[in-house]
C-alpha positions in Angstrom: -15.9 -148.7 130.7 -17.1 -152.2 130.1 -18.1 -153.5 126.6 -21.7 -153.5 127.7 -21.4 -149.8 128.7 -19.9 -149.0 125.3 -22.7 -150.8 123.5 -25.4 -149.0 125.6 -23.8 -145.6 124.9 -23.6 -146.4 121.2 -27.2 -147.3 121.2 -28.3 -144.1 123.0 -26.4 -142.1 120.4 -28.8 -143.7 117.8 -32.0 -143.6 119.9 -33.4 -140.2 118.8 -32.9 -141.0 115.1 -34.5 -144.5 115.6 -37.5 -143.1 117.4 -37.9 -140.6 114.5 -37.9 -143.4 112.0 -40.3 -145.5 114.0 -42.7 -142.6 114.7 -43.0 -141.8 111.0 -43.7 -145.5 110.3 -46.2 -146.0 113.1 -47.7 -142.6 113.8 -47.6 -143.2 117.6 -44.9 -142.0 119.9 -45.5 -144.9 122.4 -45.4 -147.5 119.6 -42.3 -145.9 118.2 -40.5 -146.1 121.6 -41.6 -149.7 122.0 -40.1 -150.6 118.6 -36.8 -148.9 119.5 -36.8 -150.7 122.9 -37.3 -154.0 121.0 -34.3 -153.2 118.9 -32.2 -152.7 122.0 -33.3 -156.0 123.4 -32.3 -157.7 120.2 -29.0 -155.9 120.1 -28.3 -157.0 123.7 -28.6 -160.6 122.5 -26.2 -160.1 119.6 -22.4 -160.4 119.4 -21.7 -156.7 119.0 -18.3 -157.4 117.6 -19.9 -159.1 114.6 -21.9 -155.9 113.6 -19.9 -153.9 111.1 -22.4 -151.0 110.8 -24.4 -150.5 114.0 -26.5 -147.6 112.6 -27.5 -149.7 109.6 -28.2 -152.8 111.7 -30.4 -150.9 114.1 -32.3 -149.2 111.2 -32.9 -152.6 109.7 -34.2 -154.0 113.0 -36.5 -151.1 113.7 -37.8 -151.2 110.2 -38.7 -154.9 110.5 -40.3 -154.4 113.9 -42.4 -151.5 112.4 -43.4 -153.7 109.4 -44.6 -156.4 111.8 -46.7 -153.8 113.8 -48.3 -152.3 110.7 -49.2 -155.8 109.4 -50.6 -156.7 112.7 -52.8 -153.6 112.7 -54.2 -154.6 109.3 -55.2 -158.0 110.6 -56.6 -156.6 113.9 -58.4 -153.3 112.8 -60.4 -153.0 116.0 -57.2 -152.7 118.1 -57.0 -149.6 120.2 -54.1 -147.1 119.7 -55.2 -144.5 122.1 -52.4 -142.1 121.5 -52.6 -142.3 117.7 -54.8 -139.2 117.4 -53.0 -136.0 118.5 -54.9 -133.4 120.5 -57.2 -131.7 118.0 -57.4 -127.9 117.6 -60.4 -126.4 115.9 -60.2 -122.9 114.4 -62.1 -120.6 112.1 -60.5 -119.2 108.9 -58.1 -116.4 109.7 -54.5 -115.6 110.7 -54.5 -118.2 113.4 -55.2 -120.9 110.9 -51.9 -120.2 109.0 -49.9 -120.8 112.2 -51.7 -124.0 113.0 -51.4 -125.1 109.4 -47.6 -124.6 109.5 -47.4 -126.7 112.7 -49.7 -129.4 111.4 -47.9 -130.5 108.2 -46.5 -133.4 110.2 -50.0 -134.5 111.2 -51.2 -134.2 107.6 -48.3 -136.3 106.4 -48.8 -139.0 109.0 -52.5 -139.3 108.1 -51.5 -139.8 104.4 -48.8 -142.2 105.3 -51.4 -144.3 107.1 -53.1 -144.9 103.8 -50.0 -146.7 102.4 -49.2 -150.4 102.6 -46.5 -151.4 105.1 -43.8 -151.9 102.5 -44.7 -148.7 100.7 -44.5 -146.7 103.9 -41.2 -148.2 104.9 -39.7 -147.5 101.5 -40.9 -143.9 101.4 -40.0 -143.1 105.0 -36.5 -144.6 105.0 -35.5 -143.3 101.5 -37.2 -139.9 101.3 -36.9 -138.9 104.9 -33.7 -140.6 106.1 -31.8 -141.2 102.8 -31.4 -144.9 103.3 -30.3 -146.5 100.0 -32.9 -148.7 98.2 -30.6 -151.7 98.4 -30.6 -151.6 102.2 -34.4 -151.0 102.3 -34.9 -153.9 100.0 -33.1 -156.2 102.4 -35.6 -155.2 105.1 -38.7 -155.9 103.0 -37.3 -158.8 101.0 -37.4 -157.1 97.6 -34.8 -156.0 95.0 -33.5 -152.4 94.9 -35.5 -151.7 91.7 -38.7 -153.1 93.2 -38.1 -151.0 96.4 -37.5 -147.9 94.3 -40.9 -148.5 92.6 -42.6 -148.9 96.0 -41.1 -145.6 97.1 -42.1 -143.9 93.9 -45.7 -145.1 94.2 -45.9 -143.9 97.8 -44.4 -140.5 96.8 -47.2 -140.0 94.3 -49.8 -140.6 97.0 -48.1 -138.3 99.5 -47.3 -135.4 97.1 -49.1 -132.2 97.7 -49.9 -132.8 101.4 -47.7 -129.9 102.5 -48.8 -127.2 100.0 -50.9 -124.6 101.9 -51.8 -122.9 98.6 -54.0 -125.9 97.8 -56.1 -125.5 100.9 -59.0 -123.7 99.3 -59.5 -126.6 96.8 -59.2 -129.1 99.7 -61.7 -127.1 101.7 -64.1 -127.2 98.7 -63.9 -131.0 98.5 -64.7 -131.4 102.2 -67.5 -128.9 102.0 -69.0 -130.9 99.1 -68.6 -134.1 101.2 -70.5 -132.4 104.0 -73.3 -131.2 101.7 -73.6 -134.6 100.1 -73.9 -136.3 103.5 -76.6 -133.8 104.6 -78.6 -134.3 101.4 -78.2 -138.1 101.4 -76.4 -138.1 98.0 -74.6 -141.5 98.2 -73.2 -141.3 94.6 -71.7 -137.9 95.2 -70.0 -139.2 98.4 -68.5 -142.0 96.4 -67.2 -139.5 93.9 -65.5 -137.4 96.6 -63.9 -140.4 98.4 -60.8 -142.3 97.2 -61.7 -145.9 96.6 -59.1 -147.0 99.3 -60.0 -144.2 101.8 -59.4 -145.1 105.4 -61.3 -143.7 108.4 -59.8 -143.9 111.9 -62.6 -143.2 114.4 -61.6 -142.7 118.0 -64.5 -143.5 120.3 -65.0 -143.9 124.1 -64.3 -147.6 123.6 -61.2 -147.2 121.5 -60.2 -147.1 117.8 -62.4 -148.3 115.0 -61.0 -148.5 111.5 -63.2 -148.3 108.4 -61.8 -148.7 104.9 -63.3 -148.3 101.4 -65.4 -145.6 99.8 -68.7 -147.5 100.1 -68.4 -148.3 103.8 -67.3 -144.8 104.6 -70.1 -143.2 102.5 -72.6 -145.3 104.3 -71.2 -144.3 107.7 -71.3 -140.6 106.7 -74.9 -140.8 105.7 -75.8 -142.5 109.0 -73.9 -139.9 111.0 -75.6 -137.0 109.1 -79.1 -138.4 109.8 -78.3 -138.6 113.5 -76.6 -135.2 113.9 -78.3 -132.0 114.8 -75.7 -129.6 113.5 -72.7 -130.3 111.3 -70.4 -127.3 110.5 -67.3 -126.8 108.4 -64.2 -126.4 110.6 -60.4 -126.3 110.4 -59.0 -129.1 112.5 -55.2 -129.0 113.1 -54.8 -127.1 109.9 -56.8 -129.7 107.9 -60.3 -129.1 106.4 -62.8 -130.9 108.6 -66.2 -131.0 110.2 -67.4 -130.3 113.8 -70.7 -131.9 114.9 -72.9 -130.4 117.7 -75.9 -131.6 119.7 -79.1 -129.7 120.1 -77.8 -128.1 123.3 -74.7 -126.8 121.5 -72.3 -129.4 123.0 -69.5 -130.5 120.7 -70.1 -134.3 120.0 -67.7 -135.0 117.2 -64.8 -133.8 115.2 -63.2 -135.0 112.0 -60.2 -134.0 109.9 -59.9 -134.9 106.3 -56.8 -135.4 104.2 -57.4 -134.5 100.5 -55.2 -135.6 97.6 -55.9 -134.9 94.0 -59.5 -133.8 94.7 -60.5 -136.8 96.8 -60.6 -137.6 100.5 -57.9 -140.3 101.1 -58.0 -140.4 104.9 -60.2 -139.2 107.8 -59.3 -138.9 111.5 -62.3 -138.4 113.8 -63.1 -138.5 117.5 -66.4 -138.8 119.5 -64.6 -139.6 122.7 -66.2 -137.3 125.3 -62.9 -136.9 127.3 -61.0 -135.7 124.2 -63.9 -133.4 123.1 -64.3 -131.9 126.6 -60.7 -130.7 126.3 -61.3 -128.8 123.0 -62.2 -125.3 122.4 -64.2 -124.9 119.2 -64.7 -121.9 116.9 -66.2 -123.0 113.6 -66.3 -121.3 110.3 
């Protein structure tokens, strides 16, 4: 076996873990695999003999690549990430919902993670999900171990509660109130129900549109309600959401809402006809 063969095998042993790290950072399987491939290219240019801890070195590189991608998304909000939204499943309340909810905890978490800043997200993912020490994470983001610990703690507070099915009735009530406010044109009530830093990822025929902030999203919701014929409460991938129908009964839009502490912190929606055509819809 050549040295290159040994390095490639050592990297392949790490690949699955690295893709898992990158996926939780980026929320996209394709982007995660690209980040890991970039780590391999950088490794191939290094003197492998000078790397004492290959696992730690690769985690650091993947983390830095992911940070760069997330920061790039912030500066280019209109960029299209076609695979960021998983296939949506719409169900009525009932036994089937419990099964979908159990399988969709990962989706709910990814949606909440998308509301975090890049450094917060990295600190939370690496420490809470992969047990990377704060000192090592701090080297990736250029902060002290104590500052990194604070970032992770702040992120943890935002994320907490996203995987507690017992809270679903309360979360459903928040989304139902949001739907009622949009129908009645109550702008102030919409603002009350939205987190000030709420983010809305809208997947359209032309790609991804990102909206952020309670006022912008409340305005968008009012505009959408005025143009919609029929908006109904729905369960979307285990999350409380809304399905929108045209006059002929055709499904024209779906949104899933992530609720934390009584407010909507993130929305994922699609009006892309190709995605919608693939969905079966049974609303509550």
